Structure formats: structure tokens, C-alpha cells
C-alpha positions in Angstrom: -158.3 74.3 -102.4 -158.4 76.9 -104.6 -159.5 76.4 -108.6 -156.4 76.3 -110.7 -156.8 78.7 -113.7 -155.2 76.6 -115.6 -157.1 74.6 -118.4 -155.7 71.1 -118.4 -157.5 70.0 -121.4 -156.1 72.8 -123.8 -152.5 71.4 -122.8 -150.5 69.2 -124.9 -148.9 65.9 -123.3 -145.5 68.0 -123.0 -146.7 70.7 -121.5 -148.9 68.5 -118.7 -145.6 66.9 -118.0 -143.9 70.1 -117.6 -146.4 71.4 -115.4 -146.6 68.2 -113.5 -142.6 68.6 -112.7 -142.8 72.2 -111.9 -145.8 71.1 -109.7 -143.6 68.3 -108.0 -140.8 70.9 -107.2 -143.0 73.4 -105.9 -144.4 70.5 -103.3 -140.8 69.3 -102.2 -139.6 72.8 -101.8 -142.8 73.7 -99.4 -142.6 70.2 -97.8 -139.2 71.0 -96.9 -139.9 74.5 -95.5 -142.8 73.2 -93.5 -140.1 70.5 -92.4 -137.2 73.3 -91.4 -139.8 75.4 -89.8 -141.1 72.3 -87.7 -137.9 71.4 -86.2 -137.0 75.0 -85.4 -140.1 75.3 -83.5 -139.9 72.0 -81.9 -136.2 73.0 -81.2 -137.3 76.0 -79.4 -140.2 74.3 -77.4 -137.2 71.6 -76.2 -134.8 74.8 -75.5 -138.0 76.2 -73.3 -138.1 72.8 -71.2 -134.3 73.1 -70.8 -133.3 70.0 -73.2 -132.2 69.3 -76.6 -134.1 68.4 -79.3 -132.0 65.2 -79.4 -132.1 64.4 -76.1 -136.1 65.0 -76.2 -136.7 62.3 -79.0 -133.8 60.1 -77.8 -131.1 58.9 -80.7 -131.8 55.6 -81.9 -129.9 53.3 -83.2 -130.6 50.9 -86.5 -134.2 49.6 -86.0 -134.5 45.9 -84.5 -135.8 43.5 -86.3 -136.6 39.9 -85.9 -134.5 38.7 -88.7 -132.3 35.5 -87.4 -128.5 36.3 -87.9 -126.7 33.7 -89.7 -123.5 32.0 -88.4 -120.5 33.3 -89.6 -118.9 30.0 -90.1 -122.3 28.5 -91.9 -121.1 25.9 -94.2 -117.9 25.3 -93.0 -116.6 22.4 -91.8 -116.1 21.7 -88.5 -114.0 19.7 -86.2 -115.4 16.4 -84.5 -115.7 16.8 -80.8 -117.2 13.4 -79.8 -116.1 10.1 -81.6 -118.4 7.0 -81.1 -116.3 3.2 -80.7 -117.6 2.7 -84.1 -116.0 6.2 -85.6 -119.0 8.0 -86.0 -118.4 11.9 -84.7 -120.2 14.7 -84.0 -119.3 18.1 -83.9 -121.6 18.9 -80.7 -123.6 21.4 -82.7 -127.4 20.4 -83.6 -129.3 17.7 -82.2 -127.3 15.0 -80.6 -126.9 11.7 -82.8 -128.6 8.5 -82.0 -125.7 6.4 -81.2 -124.6 9.0 -78.5 -128.4 9.4 -77.4 -128.2 5.3 -76.7 -124.8 5.9 -74.8 -126.2 8.5 -72.6 -129.5 6.5 -71.5 -127.4 3.6 -70.9 -125.3 5.8 -68.2 -122.7 6.9 -70.2 -121.6 10.5 -70.3 -120.7 13.2 -73.4 -117.3 13.4 -72.3 -116.9 9.3 -72.5 -117.0 9.8 -76.0 -115.0 13.2 -76.3 -111.9 13.3 -78.7 
């Protein structure tokens, strides 16, 4: 890297801020030029292979995440699908209630309690 001819010690804070802004603008300009040149080079190399750059890279959708999606009906009341003789109900979601677990252990089926 070339040594700069600018003496930073003799610049005021305002002049340093202005110099930083100009340097960042020049860096962004050079990065965009390098990016455009790289895209052009890769497009030409892909064309030499008889394919497009998109086909070479492959179109990718949204990145996959391991985040669990929330149900659209979360927090809403759900109609009961099963009712015990005592009037207890179960929607069929989540863990089976104890009354239904005991009844199935005794040989009854869930359909016997269907609403």
C-alpha cells in the first residue's frame, strides 16, 4: 500500500471527517467497479461453457431457517372433538388427557368419546 502524502496530524476534526467521507465514497466506487467487472467476467466464462450465469449459480429462494412456524390459529378456541362422560372435553390436539388415556387402557377407543 502506498504511503499517503496527506499529513493527518495537521488536519482539523472537520477536515478529517470530510477526508473519511471522500475515502469511503471512493472505496464504494471501486468496489462497485470490481463487482461489475467480476460479474462480466463470470458471465463471459459461463457463456463459453454454453450456460447462463443464473444457470451456473442456480436460483436460490429464501434461505431456509430452523425456526418453527407459528400456527395461524394460535390462541383461538377450538371446538371439542371428544367428551368424557363427566363432561370434560378435548380438542384432539396436544397430549391426550388422563381421562381418555385411562379409558383407552380399559379397551375403549377414542371414537367412543367423539362429539
